[in-house]
Every structure is written in structure tokens, then in C-alpha cells.
N, CA, C and O atoms as CSV, one atom per row, in Angstrom:
chain,resi,resn,atom,element,x,y,z
A,1,MET,N,N,-10.370,-1.992,8.076
A,1,MET,CA,C,-9.696,-0.801,7.615
A,1,MET,C,C,-9.715,-0.788,6.089
A,1,MET,O,O,-9.333,-1.764,5.444
A,2,LYS,N,N,-10.164,0.329,5.525
A,2,LYS,CA,C,-10.203,0.491,4.077
A,2,LYS,C,C,-8.861,1.039,3.592
A,2,LYS,O,O,-8.270,1.911,4.228
A,3,ILE,N,N,-8.390,0.521,2.467
A,3,ILE,CA,C,-7.123,0.943,1.872
A,3,ILE,C,C,-7.401,1.526,0.494
A,3,ILE,O,O,-8.140,0.947,-0.302
A,4,GLU,N,N,-6.805,2.669,0.228
A,4,GLU,CA,C,-6.878,3.274,-1.098
A,4,GLU,C,C,-5.474,3.669,-1.532
A,4,GLU,O,O,-4.639,4.044,-0.709
A,5,VAL,N,N,-5.225,3.580,-2.836
A,5,VAL,CA,C,-3.926,4.001,-3.361
A,5,VAL,C,C,-4.124,5.023,-4.476
A,5,VAL,O,O,-5.104,4.979,-5.220
A,6,ASN,N,N,-3.182,5.927,-4.569
A,6,ASN,CA,C,-3.160,6.917,-5.636
A,6,ASN,C,C,-2.056,6.488,-6.597
A,6,ASN,O,O,-0.888,6.824,-6.400
A,7,GLN,N,N,-2.425,5.751,-7.627
A,7,GLN,CA,C,-1.418,5.250,-8.565
A,7,GLN,C,C,-0.698,6.377,-9.286
A,7,GLN,O,O,0.480,6.246,-9.617
A,8,GLN,N,N,-1.386,7.476,-9.531
A,8,GLN,CA,C,-0.752,8.606,-10.225
A,8,GLN,C,C,0.293,9.282,-9.342
A,8,GLN,O,O,1.238,9.886,-9.850
A,9,GLY,N,N,0.130,9.184,-8.028
A,9,GLY,CA,C,1.090,9.781,-7.113
A,9,GLY,C,C,2.231,8.854,-6.735
A,9,GLY,O,O,3.219,9.292,-6.145
A,10,CYS,N,N,2.103,7.580,-7.071
A,10,CYS,CA,C,3.108,6.575,-6.707
A,10,CYS,C,C,4.435,6.862,-7.418
A,10,CYS,O,O,4.461,7.172,-8.609
A,11,VAL,N,N,5.529,6.751,-6.667
A,11,VAL,CA,C,6.863,6.960,-7.246
A,11,VAL,C,C,7.614,5.645,-7.456
A,11,VAL,O,O,8.758,5.649,-7.910
A,12,GLY,N,N,6.975,4.522,-7.129
A,12,GLY,CA,C,7.563,3.220,-7.415
A,12,GLY,C,C,8.688,2.793,-6.495
A,12,GLY,O,O,9.556,2.024,-6.908
A,13,SER,N,N,8.698,3.266,-5.269
A,13,SER,CA,C,9.790,2.897,-4.360
A,13,SER,C,C,9.704,1.447,-3.892
A,13,SER,O,O,10.720,0.847,-3.542
A,14,GLY,N,N,8.497,0.881,-3.884
A,14,GLY,CA,C,8.328,-0.515,-3.495
A,14,GLY,C,C,8.279,-0.767,-2.000
A,14,GLY,O,O,8.226,-1.920,-1.572
A,15,GLN,N,N,8.296,0.275,-1.207
A,15,GLN,CA,C,8.265,0.092,0.246
A,15,GLN,C,C,6.981,-0.583,0.707
A,15,GLN,O,O,6.991,-1.342,1.676
A,16,CYS,N,N,5.878,-0.311,0.021
A,16,CYS,CA,C,4.604,-0.934,0.391
A,16,CYS,C,C,4.660,-2.447,0.218
A,16,CYS,O,O,4.154,-3.193,1.056
A,17,VAL,N,N,5.266,-2.890,-0.855
A,17,VAL,CA,C,5.372,-4.326,-1.116
A,17,VAL,C,C,6.285,-4.987,-0.081
A,17,VAL,O,O,5.993,-6.084,0.395
A,18,LEU,N,N,7.368,-4.333,0.260
A,18,LEU,CA,C,8.265,-4.882,1.276
A,18,LEU,C,C,7.585,-4.967,2.636
A,18,LEU,O,O,7.839,-5.897,3.401
A,19,ALA,N,N,6.721,-4.001,2.940
A,19,ALA,CA,C,6.045,-3.970,4.236
A,19,ALA,C,C,4.816,-4.868,4.289
A,19,ALA,O,O,4.483,-5.405,5.346
A,20,ALA,N,N,4.138,-5.035,3.148
A,20,ALA,CA,C,2.866,-5.769,3.153
A,20,ALA,C,C,2.596,-6.396,1.786
A,20,ALA,O,O,1.716,-5.943,1.054
A,21,ASP,N,N,3.346,-7.427,1.449
A,21,ASP,CA,C,3.184,-8.036,0.123
A,21,ASP,C,C,1.864,-8.772,-0.043
A,21,ASP,O,O,1.506,-9.150,-1.158
A,22,GLU,N,N,1.137,-8.982,1.046
A,22,GLU,CA,C,-0.186,-9.578,0.932
A,22,GLU,C,C,-1.246,-8.537,0.563
A,22,GLU,O,O,-2.369,-8.895,0.209
A,23,LEU,N,N,-0.894,-7.263,0.645
A,23,LEU,CA,C,-1.817,-6.182,0.311
A,23,LEU,C,C,-1.447,-5.426,-0.953
A,23,LEU,O,O,-2.322,-4.889,-1.632
A,24,PHE,N,N,-0.144,-5.378,-1.279
A,24,PHE,CA,C,0.333,-4.548,-2.383
A,24,PHE,C,C,1.267,-5.330,-3.301
A,24,PHE,O,O,1.952,-6.261,-2.879
A,25,ASP,N,N,1.274,-4.923,-4.565
A,25,ASP,CA,C,2.218,-5.430,-5.556
A,25,ASP,C,C,2.593,-4.240,-6.423
A,25,ASP,O,O,2.118,-3.127,-6.199
A,26,GLN,N,N,3.444,-4.476,-7.412
A,26,GLN,CA,C,3.835,-3.430,-8.347
A,26,GLN,C,C,3.681,-3.935,-9.764
A,26,GLN,O,O,3.899,-5.115,-10.036
A,27,ASP,N,N,3.301,-3.030,-10.683
A,27,ASP,CA,C,3.223,-3.406,-12.086
A,27,ASP,C,C,4.621,-3.344,-12.705
A,27,ASP,O,O,5.602,-3.091,-12.005
A,28,ASP,N,N,4.708,-3.570,-13.987
A,28,ASP,CA,C,6.010,-3.604,-14.671
A,28,ASP,C,C,6.757,-2.268,-14.608
A,28,ASP,O,O,7.977,-2.228,-14.767
A,29,ASP,N,N,6.029,-1.185,-14.377
A,29,ASP,CA,C,6.650,0.133,-14.259
A,29,ASP,C,C,6.958,0.497,-12.814
A,29,ASP,O,O,7.471,1.584,-12.548
A,30,GLY,N,N,6.652,-0.397,-11.877
A,30,GLY,CA,C,6.917,-0.147,-10.467
A,30,GLY,C,C,5.786,0.542,-9.729
A,30,GLY,O,O,5.920,0.854,-8.546
A,31,ILE,N,N,4.675,0.785,-10.407
A,31,ILE,CA,C,3.542,1.483,-9.796
A,31,ILE,C,C,2.738,0.510,-8.936
A,31,ILE,O,O,2.534,-0.647,-9.303
A,32,VAL,N,N,2.289,1.004,-7.792
A,32,VAL,CA,C,1.580,0.179,-6.821
A,32,VAL,C,C,0.297,-0.424,-7.408
A,32,VAL,O,O,-0.431,0.219,-8.164
A,33,ILE,N,N,0.055,-1.662,-7.034
A,33,ILE,CA,C,-1.188,-2.365,-7.345
A,33,ILE,C,C,-1.777,-2.801,-6.008
A,33,ILE,O,O,-1.103,-3.449,-5.208
A,34,LEU,N,N,-3.017,-2.449,-5.776
A,34,LEU,CA,C,-3.694,-2.826,-4.542
A,34,LEU,C,C,-4.303,-4.214,-4.710
A,34,LEU,O,O,-5.162,-4.419,-5.567
A,35,LEU,N,N,-3.861,-5.158,-3.897
A,35,LEU,CA,C,-4.363,-6.523,-3.975
A,35,LEU,C,C,-5.642,-6.730,-3.165
A,35,LEU,O,O,-6.489,-7.543,-3.537
A,36,ARG,N,N,-5.780,-6.005,-2.070
A,36,ARG,CA,C,-6.972,-6.057,-1.215
A,36,ARG,C,C,-7.318,-4.637,-0.800
A,36,ARG,O,O,-6.438,-3.869,-0.411
A,37,ASP,N,N,-8.582,-4.288,-0.881
A,37,ASP,CA,C,-8.960,-2.925,-0.500
A,37,ASP,C,C,-9.388,-2.807,0.959
A,37,ASP,O,O,-9.756,-1.724,1.413
A,38,HIS,N,N,-9.341,-3.909,1.690
A,38,HIS,CA,C,-9.615,-3.893,3.130
A,38,HIS,C,C,-8.567,-4.731,3.856
A,38,HIS,O,O,-8.157,-5.786,3.373
A,39,ALA,N,N,-8.150,-4.258,4.999
A,39,ALA,CA,C,-7.212,-5.006,5.844
A,39,ALA,C,C,-7.938,-5.390,7.121
A,39,ALA,O,O,-8.360,-4.530,7.893
A,40,GLY,N,N,-8.078,-6.681,7.331
A,40,GLY,CA,C,-8.681,-7.170,8.561
A,40,GLY,C,C,-7.718,-7.007,9.724
A,40,GLY,O,O,-6.616,-6.484,9.554
A,41,PRO,N,N,-8.131,-7.455,10.910
A,41,PRO,CA,C,-7.298,-7.286,12.107
A,41,PRO,C,C,-5.869,-7.812,11.956
A,41,PRO,O,O,-4.939,-7.221,12.503
A,42,GLY,N,N,-5.685,-8.894,11.235
A,42,GLY,CA,C,-4.357,-9.474,11.075
A,42,GLY,C,C,-3.439,-8.716,10.137
A,42,GLY,O,O,-2.232,-8.954,10.118
A,43,LEU,N,N,-4.009,-7.794,9.351
A,43,LEU,CA,C,-3.208,-7.055,8.369
A,43,LEU,C,C,-3.150,-5.556,8.643
A,43,LEU,O,O,-2.511,-4.815,7.896
A,44,ARG,N,N,-3.804,-5.111,9.693
A,44,ARG,CA,C,-3.834,-3.676,9.999
A,44,ARG,C,C,-2.437,-3.107,10.222
A,44,ARG,O,O,-2.102,-2.050,9.687
A,45,ASP,N,N,-1.627,-3.800,11.004
A,45,ASP,CA,C,-0.275,-3.303,11.279
A,45,ASP,C,C,0.548,-3.202,10.001
A,45,ASP,O,O,1.278,-2.231,9.801
A,46,SER,N,N,0.427,-4.204,9.142
A,46,SER,CA,C,1.167,-4.182,7.873
A,46,SER,C,C,0.708,-3.029,6.989
A,46,SER,O,O,1.528,-2.354,6.366
A,47,ALA,N,N,-0.596,-2.804,6.935
A,47,ALA,CA,C,-1.130,-1.706,6.125
A,47,ALA,C,C,-0.639,-0.359,6.660
A,47,ALA,O,O,-0.250,0.513,5.883
A,48,GLN,N,N,-0.655,-0.190,7.965
A,48,GLN,CA,C,-0.187,1.055,8.566
A,48,GLN,C,C,1.305,1.264,8.327
A,48,GLN,O,O,1.748,2.385,8.078
A,49,ARG,N,N,2.074,0.184,8.405
A,49,ARG,CA,C,3.509,0.280,8.150
A,49,ARG,C,C,3.756,0.692,6.696
A,49,ARG,O,O,4.580,1.565,6.424
A,50,ALA,N,N,3.045,0.066,5.777
A,50,ALA,CA,C,3.205,0.397,4.357
A,50,ALA,C,C,2.860,1.856,4.085
A,50,ALA,O,O,3.587,2.546,3.371
A,51,ALA,N,N,1.756,2.323,4.651
A,51,ALA,CA,C,1.353,3.717,4.441
A,51,ALA,C,C,2.388,4.686,5.016
A,51,ALA,O,O,2.679,5.722,4.418
A,52,SER,N,N,2.932,4.344,6.165
A,52,SER,CA,C,3.903,5.257,6.786
A,52,SER,C,C,5.240,5.260,6.049
A,52,SER,O,O,5.966,6.253,6.097
A,53,LEU,N,N,5.572,4.171,5.373
A,53,LEU,CA,C,6.841,4.085,4.644
A,53,LEU,C,C,6.771,4.671,3.236
A,53,LEU,O,O,7.805,4.931,2.622
A,54,CYS,N,N,5.583,4.877,2.732
A,54,CYS,CA,C,5.427,5.374,1.354
A,54,CYS,C,C,5.959,6.804,1.242
A,54,CYS,O,O,5.415,7.712,1.871
A,55,PRO,N,N,7.012,7.018,0.450
A,55,PRO,CA,C,7.580,8.368,0.352
A,55,PRO,C,C,6.660,9.355,-0.369
A,55,PRO,O,O,6.783,10.565,-0.175
A,56,ALA,N,N,5.749,8.858,-1.189
A,56,ALA,CA,C,4.835,9.727,-1.929
A,56,ALA,C,C,3.505,9.911,-1.209
A,56,ALA,O,O,2.647,10.666,-1.667
A,57,ARG,N,N,3.333,9.221,-0.082
A,57,ARG,CA,C,2.063,9.263,0.659
A,57,ARG,C,C,0.897,8.900,-0.272
A,57,ARG,O,O,-0.166,9.520,-0.237
A,58,ALA,N,N,1.129,7.880,-1.103
A,58,ALA,CA,C,0.131,7.440,-2.078
A,58,ALA,C,C,-0.847,6.411,-1.513
A,58,ALA,O,O,-1.741,5.954,-2.225
A,59,ILE,N,N,-0.686,6.044,-0.248
A,59,ILE,CA,C,-1.566,5.076,0.397
A,59,ILE,C,C,-2.336,5.783,1.502
A,59,ILE,O,O,-1.744,6.420,2.374
A,60,THR,N,N,-3.666,5.667,1.460
A,60,THR,CA,C,-4.485,6.237,2.520
A,60,THR,C,C,-5.307,5.133,3.171
A,60,THR,O,O,-5.782,4.212,2.506
A,61,LEU,N,N,-5.461,5.247,4.475
A,61,LEU,CA,C,-6.188,4.268,5.273
A,61,LEU,C,C,-7.331,4.952,5.991
A,61,LEU,O,O,-7.202,6.094,6.434
A,62,SER,N,N,-8.444,4.259,6.106
A,62,SER,CA,C,-9.573,4.786,6.875
A,62,SER,C,C,-10.310,3.623,7.520
A,62,SER,O,O,-10.288,2.496,7.024
A,63,ASP,N,N,-10.956,3.920,8.627
A,63,ASP,CA,C,-11.720,2.875,9.337
A,63,ASP,C,C,-13.120,2.757,8.819
A,63,ASP,O,O,-13.890,1.929,9.306
């Protein structure tokens, strides 16, 4: 699964990091940082949870 983030659309809520800290982090301003641009089978659920929790819908997933 491919992961993309829209840093300009990020509102810094941090829900992605709470849901999947192995995939996402935040910079000093709270803006999302993508740590991995692909989620293997073991991280798919975490990536989907993070995307669904993002209030700005700044995370997109594709197969």
C-alpha cells in the first residue's frame, strides 16, 4: 500500500502518529512527516487507521 501525505493540508492534530508511529512523525510545528511511503501487510491496518483519523484528510492510501 502506497502512502502519501499533504503537508500543506495537515492541521497538526497528531492522530496519525498516535495511530501509526512507525509510519508517521511530526516536525517542530506539528506538521506530519512521512517515515515510510509504503505499508506492508503488517502495517496496512495502522495506515488505514491513521488515514481515517486524520481530521484534515491529509493522508491518502492506494494499492
